[in-house]
Structure formats: C-alpha cells, structure tokens
C-alpha positions as CSV (number, residue, x, y, z in Angstrom):
1,M,65.9,137.5,160.1
2,A,62.6,136.1,159.5
3,A,61.2,139.3,157.8
4,L,64.0,139.3,155.6
5,L,63.7,135.5,154.3
6,H,60.2,136.3,153.5
7,R,60.9,138.9,151.5
8,A,63.5,137.0,149.2
9,H,61.7,133.8,149.6
10,R,58.0,134.3,149.2
11,H,57.1,130.7,147.7
12,C,58.7,129.2,151.1
13,Q,57.8,129.2,154.6
14,L,59.8,129.9,157.2
15,A,59.8,127.2,160.5
16,D,62.2,126.6,163.7
17,S,63.2,123.4,165.3
18,T,64.3,122.4,168.7
19,N,66.6,119.6,168.6
20,R,68.9,118.5,171.4
21,R,72.4,118.2,170.3
22,R,71.8,117.6,166.6
23,S,72.5,120.4,163.8
24,V,70.7,120.9,160.8
25,P,71.5,119.0,157.6
26,S,71.9,120.9,154.4
27,P,70.7,120.0,150.9
28,P,73.4,118.2,149.1
29,C,75.2,120.2,146.1
30,H,75.6,118.3,142.7
31,P,78.8,119.4,140.8
32,R,77.1,119.2,137.5
33,D,74.5,122.1,138.8
34,A,77.2,124.1,140.1
35,I,77.8,125.9,137.0
36,L,77.6,129.4,138.2
37,R,77.0,130.8,142.0
38,P,75.6,134.2,142.0
39,V,75.6,135.7,145.6
40,G,72.3,134.9,147.3
41,L,71.2,135.6,150.8
42,C,74.3,135.7,153.1
43,R,74.0,134.7,156.8
44,G,76.5,135.8,159.2
45,R,79.0,133.9,160.4
46,T,79.3,132.8,163.7
47,R,80.9,129.8,165.6
48,N,77.6,128.9,165.9
49,S,76.5,129.1,162.6
50,H,76.1,125.7,160.6
51,A,78.4,125.2,157.5
52,G,76.6,124.2,154.7
53,A,77.2,123.1,151.2
54,H,77.4,126.8,150.1
55,S,79.6,128.3,152.6
56,G,77.8,131.7,153.9
57,M,75.1,131.5,151.3
58,D,71.3,130.5,152.5
59,A,70.3,130.4,149.1
60,V,71.8,130.1,145.6
61,R,70.3,130.8,141.9
62,M,72.1,128.1,139.8
63,L,71.5,126.8,136.3
64,M,70.6,122.9,136.4
65,A,72.6,122.2,133.3
66,P,71.3,119.4,130.8
67,K,72.9,116.0,131.4
68,T,74.9,116.3,128.1
69,R,75.3,118.6,125.4
70,L,73.6,116.1,122.9
71,E,70.2,117.3,124.9
72,R,70.4,120.7,122.9
73,E,69.3,122.8,126.1
74,K,69.9,125.3,127.7
75,G,69.0,124.2,130.8
76,K,67.0,125.5,133.9
77,L,67.2,127.8,136.6
78,V,66.6,126.6,140.1
79,D,66.9,127.7,143.7
80,D,69.2,125.6,146.0
81,I,68.0,126.8,149.5
82,N,70.9,126.2,152.3
83,F,69.8,127.6,155.5
84,G,70.8,126.6,158.5
85,Y,71.5,128.4,162.0
86,C,72.4,126.6,165.4
87,N,72.3,128.3,168.5
88,A,73.7,126.5,171.6
89,Q,71.6,127.3,174.8
90,R,71.8,125.8,177.9
91,K,72.9,122.5,176.3
92,I,69.9,122.8,173.9
93,N,70.7,123.3,169.9
94,M,68.2,125.8,168.5
95,G,67.8,125.0,164.5
96,Y,66.4,127.6,162.5
97,F,65.9,126.5,158.6
98,L,64.1,127.3,155.9
99,L,61.8,124.7,154.1
100,A,61.8,125.2,150.4
101,P,59.8,123.1,147.6
102,R,62.2,120.9,145.8
103,A,60.6,120.9,142.4
104,T,62.2,123.1,139.8
105,N,58.7,124.5,138.4
106,A,58.9,126.8,141.3
107,A,62.5,128.6,140.2
108,G,60.9,131.3,138.3
109,D,58.8,132.6,141.5
110,G,60.0,136.0,143.4
111,H,63.0,136.7,140.7
112,H,63.3,139.2,138.2
113,S,63.4,137.8,134.3
114,V,66.5,139.8,133.5
115,T,68.9,138.5,136.1
116,D,67.3,135.3,135.3
117,R,68.8,135.7,131.7
118,M,71.8,136.8,132.8
119,V,72.3,133.9,135.0
120,L,71.8,131.5,131.9
121,A,73.9,133.7,129.6
122,A,76.6,133.5,131.9
123,S,76.3,129.5,132.9
124,Q,76.0,129.0,129.5
125,W,79.2,131.0,128.7
126,T,81.0,129.2,131.3
127,R,80.1,125.8,130.4
128,D,81.2,125.9,126.7
129,L,85.2,126.1,125.3
130,H,85.9,129.4,123.6
131,D,89.3,129.0,121.7
132,E,90.1,126.6,124.6
133,I,91.1,122.6,125.4
134,Y,89.8,121.2,128.5
135,V,92.8,119.6,130.1
136,F,92.4,117.1,132.7
137,D,95.6,117.0,135.4
138,N,96.1,116.9,139.2
139,Q,92.5,115.2,139.5
140,S,90.7,118.1,137.7
141,W,89.3,119.8,134.6
142,N,90.8,123.3,133.3
143,K,90.5,125.1,130.3
144,D,93.7,125.6,128.4
145,A,93.7,128.3,126.1
146,K,97.5,127.9,125.3
147,L,97.6,124.5,124.1
148,Y,94.6,125.4,121.8
149,L,97.2,128.1,120.6
150,D,99.6,125.3,120.4
151,V,97.4,123.2,118.1
152,E,95.4,126.0,116.3
153,S,97.8,126.4,113.2
154,S,98.0,122.4,113.0
155,S,96.2,121.1,109.8
156,W,96.4,117.5,108.1
157,D,98.5,119.3,105.4
158,D,101.1,119.3,108.2
159,G,101.4,115.4,108.6
160,V,103.5,113.5,105.8
161,L,101.8,110.3,105.9
162,D,100.9,107.2,103.9
163,P,97.7,108.9,101.6
164,A,95.6,105.9,101.9
165,M,96.0,106.0,105.6
166,K,95.9,109.9,106.0
167,R,92.2,109.7,104.1
168,T,90.9,106.8,106.5
169,L,91.9,108.3,109.6
170,I,90.2,111.8,108.3
171,R,87.2,109.9,107.3
172,D,87.4,108.1,110.8
173,V,87.5,111.3,112.8
174,Q,85.1,113.6,110.6
175,G,82.4,110.5,110.2
176,S,82.2,109.5,114.0
177,F,80.7,112.9,114.5
178,D,78.9,113.0,110.8
179,N,76.9,109.9,110.9
180,R,75.0,110.0,114.2
181,G,71.5,108.8,112.2
182,L,73.6,105.9,110.8
183,Y,74.9,104.8,113.7
184,Q,71.3,104.5,115.4
185,S,69.7,103.6,112.1
186,L,71.9,100.4,112.7
187,K,71.0,100.2,116.1
188,V,74.9,100.2,117.4
189,P,76.2,102.7,119.6
190,W,77.7,106.4,118.4
191,K,81.2,105.9,119.8
192,R,84.3,105.3,118.1
193,G,87.8,104.5,119.5
194,V,91.2,104.5,117.5
195,I,95.0,103.8,118.6
196,F,97.8,105.3,117.5
197,H,101.4,103.4,117.8
198,G,104.5,103.4,116.3
199,V,108.1,104.9,117.3
200,P,108.4,108.1,118.4
201,G,109.2,111.0,116.1
202,N,107.0,109.7,113.1
203,G,103.6,111.7,113.5
204,K,101.7,110.4,116.0
205,T,101.5,114.2,117.7
206,I,100.6,116.2,114.6
207,S,98.0,113.6,113.8
208,L,96.6,114.3,117.3
209,K,96.6,118.1,116.8
210,A,95.1,118.2,113.4
211,P,91.9,116.9,114.7
212,I,91.4,119.1,117.4
213,N,91.7,121.9,115.2
214,S,89.7,120.8,112.2
215,L,87.1,119.9,114.8
216,S,86.9,122.9,117.0
217,K,86.5,125.0,113.4
218,R,83.6,122.7,112.5
219,E,79.9,124.5,112.2
220,D,79.1,122.5,114.9
221,P,82.1,122.8,116.9
222,I,83.4,119.7,118.7
223,P,85.1,120.2,122.1
224,S,88.4,118.3,123.3
225,L,89.0,116.7,126.0
226,Y,93.1,116.0,126.6
227,V,94.1,113.7,129.4
228,K,97.5,114.3,130.8
229,S,97.8,111.9,133.7
230,F,95.5,109.8,136.3
231,D,97.7,110.7,139.5
232,G,96.2,112.4,142.5
233,C,95.5,111.8,146.1
234,R,92.0,110.2,145.3
235,G,93.7,107.6,143.1
236,A,93.3,106.5,139.7
237,K,89.9,105.4,139.5
238,W,88.6,108.7,141.0
239,S,90.2,110.1,137.7
240,I,88.6,107.8,135.5
241,Q,85.4,108.0,136.9
242,S,85.5,112.3,136.7
243,I,87.1,111.7,133.0
244,F,84.3,109.7,131.4
245,E,81.8,111.8,133.4
246,H,83.0,114.9,132.2
247,A,83.2,113.4,128.5
248,R,79.5,112.2,128.7
249,N,78.3,115.8,130.0
250,M,80.3,117.3,126.8
251,A,79.1,114.9,124.4
252,P,79.6,115.0,121.5
253,C,83.6,115.4,121.9
254,L,87.0,114.2,121.4
255,L,88.6,112.3,124.3
256,V,92.5,112.1,123.8
257,F,94.6,109.8,126.1
258,E,98.4,110.4,124.8
259,D,101.0,107.9,126.1
260,L,97.8,105.1,126.9
261,N,100.3,102.5,128.2
262,S,101.5,104.8,131.0
263,L,98.2,105.9,132.1
264,V,96.3,102.3,132.6
265,E,98.2,100.5,135.1
266,D,97.3,96.9,136.3
267,E,95.7,98.2,139.3
268,C,93.0,100.5,137.2
269,R,92.8,98.6,134.1
270,S,89.7,96.8,134.7
271,Y,88.0,100.0,135.9
272,F,89.3,102.1,132.9
273,L,87.7,99.1,130.5
274,N,84.4,99.3,132.3
275,E,84.1,102.6,131.9
276,V,85.1,102.7,128.0
277,D,82.9,99.7,127.3
278,G,80.4,99.2,130.2
279,L,77.1,99.9,131.2
280,E,76.9,103.6,130.5
281,S,76.5,105.0,127.3
282,N,79.3,106.7,125.5
283,D,77.5,108.0,122.9
284,G,78.9,110.9,121.0
285,I,82.7,110.5,122.4
286,L,85.5,109.9,120.1
287,M,88.4,108.4,121.7
288,I,92.0,108.8,120.6
289,G,94.8,106.7,122.6
290,S,98.2,106.9,121.4
291,T,101.5,104.8,122.4
292,N,104.9,104.3,121.7
293,H,104.7,100.9,122.2
294,L,101.4,98.7,121.2
295,D,102.7,95.6,122.8
296,R,103.0,96.9,126.5
297,L,99.3,97.7,126.4
298,D,96.9,95.0,128.0
299,S,95.2,92.7,125.1
300,A,92.0,93.6,126.5
301,I,92.5,97.0,125.3
302,R,94.4,96.9,121.7
303,K,92.5,93.6,120.6
304,R,89.3,94.2,121.4
305,P,87.5,96.4,118.5
306,S,84.5,97.2,120.6
307,R,87.0,99.4,122.9
308,F,89.1,100.8,120.5
309,D,88.1,99.7,117.0
310,R,91.2,100.7,114.6
311,K,94.6,100.7,114.9
312,Y,96.9,103.1,112.9
313,H,100.8,102.3,113.1
314,F,103.1,105.3,112.2
315,K,106.4,103.8,110.9
316,V,109.4,105.3,109.9
317,P,108.6,107.1,106.8
318,S,109.6,105.1,103.0
319,L,111.4,107.0,100.6
320,A,108.4,108.5,98.9
321,E,107.2,109.6,102.2
322,R,110.9,111.3,102.8
323,L,110.7,113.1,99.2
324,E,107.1,114.4,99.9
325,Y,108.5,115.8,103.0
326,C,111.3,117.5,101.1
327,L,108.8,119.0,99.0
328,Y,106.8,120.3,101.7
329,W,110.2,122.0,102.8
330,R,110.6,123.5,99.4
331,R,107.1,124.6,98.9
332,K,107.4,126.6,102.5
333,F,110.4,128.5,100.5
334,A,108.8,128.8,96.9
335,E,108.9,132.4,96.8
336,S,111.8,133.0,99.1
337,E,114.5,135.5,97.2
338,T,116.9,134.7,99.9
339,I,117.2,130.7,100.1
340,E,117.9,128.7,97.0
341,F,116.1,125.4,97.3
342,P,115.6,123.7,93.8
343,D,113.4,120.6,93.0
344,G,116.6,118.8,92.2
345,I,118.1,118.4,95.6
346,C,114.8,116.7,97.0
347,H,115.1,113.2,95.5
348,P,119.2,112.8,96.7
349,I,118.2,114.3,100.2
350,A,115.0,111.7,100.6
351,A,117.3,108.9,99.4
352,M,120.2,109.7,101.6
353,T,118.2,109.9,104.9
354,E,117.0,106.3,105.0
355,G,116.0,105.4,108.6
356,F,115.4,108.8,109.5
357,S,112.3,109.5,111.4
358,F,110.2,112.7,110.9
359,A,111.5,114.0,113.8
360,Y,115.2,113.8,112.6
361,L,114.2,115.1,109.2
362,K,112.8,118.2,110.9
363,E,116.2,118.0,112.7
364,L,117.7,118.0,109.8
365,F,116.0,121.0,107.6
366,V,115.5,123.7,110.8
367,P,119.3,123.8,111.5
368,S,120.4,123.9,108.0
369,L,118.2,126.2,106.8
370,L,119.5,128.5,109.9
371,A,122.7,127.9,108.8
372,L,122.2,128.9,105.1
373,A,120.4,132.1,106.6
374,R,123.8,132.4,108.5
375,G,126.0,132.3,105.6
376,E,127.3,129.3,105.9
377,S,128.5,127.2,102.5
378,G,128.7,123.6,103.9
379,E,132.3,123.0,103.5
380,A,134.5,121.1,105.6
381,G,135.8,123.5,108.7
382,D,132.8,125.8,108.0
383,G,130.2,126.3,110.9
384,P,130.4,125.1,114.5
385,D,133.0,122.9,115.3
386,T,131.2,119.8,115.5
387,A,133.8,117.9,117.6
388,E,133.0,120.0,120.7
389,A,129.4,119.3,119.8
390,G,130.2,115.6,120.3
391,T,129.7,114.4,116.6
392,M,132.5,113.9,113.9
393,P,131.2,113.8,110.4
394,S,132.3,110.8,108.3
395,D,135.4,111.3,106.4
396,R,134.3,109.4,103.5
397,S,131.3,111.6,102.6
398,S,131.5,114.4,100.3
399,V,129.6,115.8,97.2
400,S,131.3,114.9,93.9
401,D,130.1,115.9,90.0
402,S,128.0,113.0,90.0
403,V,127.8,110.9,93.3
404,L,127.9,111.5,96.8
405,V,130.0,109.1,98.0
406,G,129.0,107.8,101.4
407,K,128.7,103.8,100.9
408,P,131.1,101.1,101.8
409,D,133.6,100.5,99.4
410,S,132.1,97.0,98.6
411,G,129.7,94.4,100.1
412,Q,133.1,92.3,101.0
413,K,134.3,95.0,102.8
414,D,131.3,95.5,104.8
415,S,131.1,91.9,105.4
416,T,134.8,92.7,106.5
417,D,134.2,95.4,109.0
418,R,131.1,93.6,110.5
419,A,133.8,90.5,111.3
420,E,136.2,92.4,112.5
421,K,133.9,94.3,114.8
422,A,132.7,91.1,116.6
423,S,136.1,90.0,116.8
424,T,137.1,93.4,118.6
425,A,133.9,92.7,120.8
426,D,135.3,89.5,121.8
427,K,139.1,90.4,122.7
428,T,137.9,93.5,124.9
429,D,135.0,91.5,126.6
430,G,135.5,92.2,130.2
431,A,137.3,95.5,129.1
432,A,134.0,97.7,129.9
433,G,134.3,101.1,128.3
434,A,137.3,100.3,126.5
435,P,137.6,102.3,123.2
436,N,137.1,100.2,119.9
437,S,139.2,101.6,117.0
438,Q,138.1,99.0,114.7
439,E,134.7,100.4,114.7
440,T,133.2,102.0,111.6
441,K,131.5,105.0,111.9
442,P,127.8,105.2,110.2
443,V,127.9,106.5,106.8
444,L,125.3,107.8,104.5
445,P,124.1,105.5,101.6
446,G,125.9,106.5,98.2
447,V,123.1,108.8,96.1
448,E,123.1,109.9,92.5
449,I,123.5,113.8,92.3
450,P,122.3,115.9,89.3
451,G,125.1,117.7,87.9
452,S,122.2,120.8,87.9
453,V,122.7,121.1,91.9
454,K,125.8,119.5,92.5
455,D,127.2,123.0,93.7
456,N,124.2,123.7,95.7
457,V,125.1,125.3,99.2
458,L,121.8,123.9,100.9
459,L,122.2,120.2,99.8
460,K,125.9,120.7,100.7
461,I,124.8,122.0,104.4
462,I,122.0,119.0,104.5
463,T,124.5,116.5,103.7
464,K,126.8,117.5,106.3
465,Q,124.0,117.5,108.9
466,A,122.8,114.2,108.0
467,E,126.4,112.8,108.6
468,M,126.3,114.7,112.3
469,L,122.6,113.3,112.9
470,L,123.4,109.7,111.6
471,D,126.2,109.4,114.1
472,E,124.1,110.7,116.7
473,M,121.5,108.1,116.1
474,D,124.3,105.6,116.4
475,N,125.6,107.1,119.7
476,T,121.7,107.1,120.9
477,E,120.9,103.4,120.0
C-alpha cells in the first residue's frame, strides 16, 4: 500500500500514527469545489476502514471553481487527499494516513496534462446550463430541461401589455445586465429587484417566461434560477441560504420567486430580508417576485426600494388591450384558408368582453376556433349541450343585423333588478341554499356589429362562448 501511494502521490509523504482509541479525521469537502469527482485512489472497504468525506477514495482530483461567474475564470485543479485507515489491534487503533500540502500550486505534480484538461472541460460543462433552467425544489438545485422547453417559444410579443409598461419592463430586465459599468461608476450595488402583482390571468406568467427566454439567447447568456418552494426537513432558513449562495455563484443571473407571499412566511421573513439586502454582495442578481396579493406581502418587502425597486401592476385588460389581443389572434390566422377571421369582428369582440382577464380571453378564443374547425355554426342548439356543462347562455343575447343585443332594457330596469335581488335575499335569509328565481343572469354589453360581419360564423361562436364564460365567472365569484 505504501509503495502504491508513493507512486501515485510523489509530492506527498507517508507517515503512520499510533493513537489510543482515536480515528484520523478527514479534511472537509467543500460543496463549491465538488463539481466533478473522478475516481481516485480507492481503498478496500473493511469494517475498520475510516469513512471519509469521499467514501471509498483516498485522493480526488477536482475542480476548485471560481467563487462566482463574474470572475470569468475557469478555476483550478486541486488534489483533495482523504486517506485514513484504522486497524484495531489489542485495544489500540493504528491510524495510517497521508500527509499532503494544501497549497494549490502542487496540483499539477504527478498528473497528466491531457487528463487535467479533460477534468477542467468536464467540470465546466457540468457547471454551465445547456438549454436548461436551475430549479430549486425539495431543498436542492436541479437542472430542468423540460421547463426550458416550456419557455423557449415565449417572447415579449406574446404578452399584450400596456405599451409604456412593456417598454419599461424590458428596459428594466435587459438594462440590469447591460449597465454594469454604469452601476460601478455611480458606486451603487449592481443588483435589481422587481415585483409583478395583480389578479390571476393577466400576464404575470408570460412576463416571467419572456425574460427567461430572451436572457438565455443573449451573446453572453444569462442563466435563470427558478424557486418553487422553501419546504424541506432542514427548514426554510436553510433553503434561503442555499438559494442565495447558489445565485451568487451563478451571477450574473435571473432569480425568480413565483408566488412570493406564500414563500416568505413570518418565521423566515427577517432571514430572507437579510439575504436580499444584508452584508453579503448580491452583485449581478436580478430578482423577480410575483404575487396575486400585494397587500399580503410584508411592508418591509413591498415598500423598501433597495430590496424590490419596482412594482408592476398587471390589471384586467382595458378595451385597447383586449382589441390588441384580438388582433394578436387574427395575425395567427392571417394566411389561413380554412378560418375566416376578418378585421371587422375584432372591435365587437373587444367591446363585449369587458371585465374579461387575459386567461378568460384565451379560453374564449381557443374553444371557439376548435368549434369552428369542427364545423359548428354558432346557431342555437349547435355544438355541445351547454346545460350538461353547467352553463346556460342568456336568452337575451343574439346577433342582429346591427346590434349585439345583450344589455338590460334600461337603467331603470337594471335598478329594479338589483332591488328585487336585495328584496329576495332578505326574504330567503335563513333558508340557505334556496334557489332565487328573481336573480337575473349576467349579460354581455350591447355592441354595434358592422353589417359586413353580422353573418360571420366565428363571431357567432365567440359570442356564444362569451356568454357561457360570463356565466361561469359569475358562478365562481
């Protein structure tokens, strides 16, 4: 054994030690350095063998990676000597171990240059992302290629947002990584944090996917780190520490916290704030946190600019945004020979969908286009039985020559209906679950329909689908 060790590690000296009932400690293994562990000198396993940090290995050739990607270095190869053999004889533990210098300048002694280049290349490959996204879940980081495929086709063009808000958001994301020199010249930390908030279904998710995709396609690709959960047996504080340690190593990077208010709970809030804005540098990290309920976020998170600098409110789309969304779908079928989607139906659709979120607008178009492809006409009784699906179109909505009739007869009638509903509710107080026959079903607003498109099949199908969705929205409130 001694001769074999000496040939493999000529820069080391072999010594033995006699210790009464003591085992030989092994040098610690640092997770940051353990990028690749090629097989080193392997010792036989016996019940008296000392189990070190590298189980079964006495010497490991490994990459000592740079502290962060910002250093623009490849790292160095070092030997981590981890040898100890204990043999108990007559109540005396005989410990044999190898003494090795810990200085890194001895790393090249006794090793082949070709092997070293292979270890360097393989280690760098495992460190980088290759059409992947780092995902933190179950208290560990894993590369997720499937999630990358899900966002690969996403772009800023897919998000129908207020033009001024979209320009500011893109400038915020791209500018965070383009202006490192400017941050340094101003002597301010090179980091950024933004919060996306608003009711569900209005563009927060696509506005998370778009920057992940665009940053990965840069000339200097920016990796994305996505946090799913803090949960695990080690506790939330351990998770937060691991998340920010990895983010600092991967900087410059994008760090995403989806549903931030459910992640940061009371018991870990102060620890999270210290990692976000504490003594340790977060240079090169752009944090994006999303939430459906901004008011549920602690004021120390939502109101302090040095932690999350900007807040973007994703509102229910306006008429102009709904019109742009209709045009977005029309452009998809501009060259289609099977789907007639004239420009003239876009404004009526946008007008009749007041109060619809982008999620409901998508649900309006996708089934309608599928129904058109199946040959449905949009007439009453055509298509699947809506009663079976738990929805019932309004009896008063239909397409006429010039007007989509779907509004109350008058303001007086509307007021009367509301009064009747209140009166009926009073009478049935205490009879929980009793049906209220006096309640009026929600109806689409009245919309002018150009004569040139009054017979358009897609418009009829969309109108029918909009009535069903409107009733569904009312039932879920």
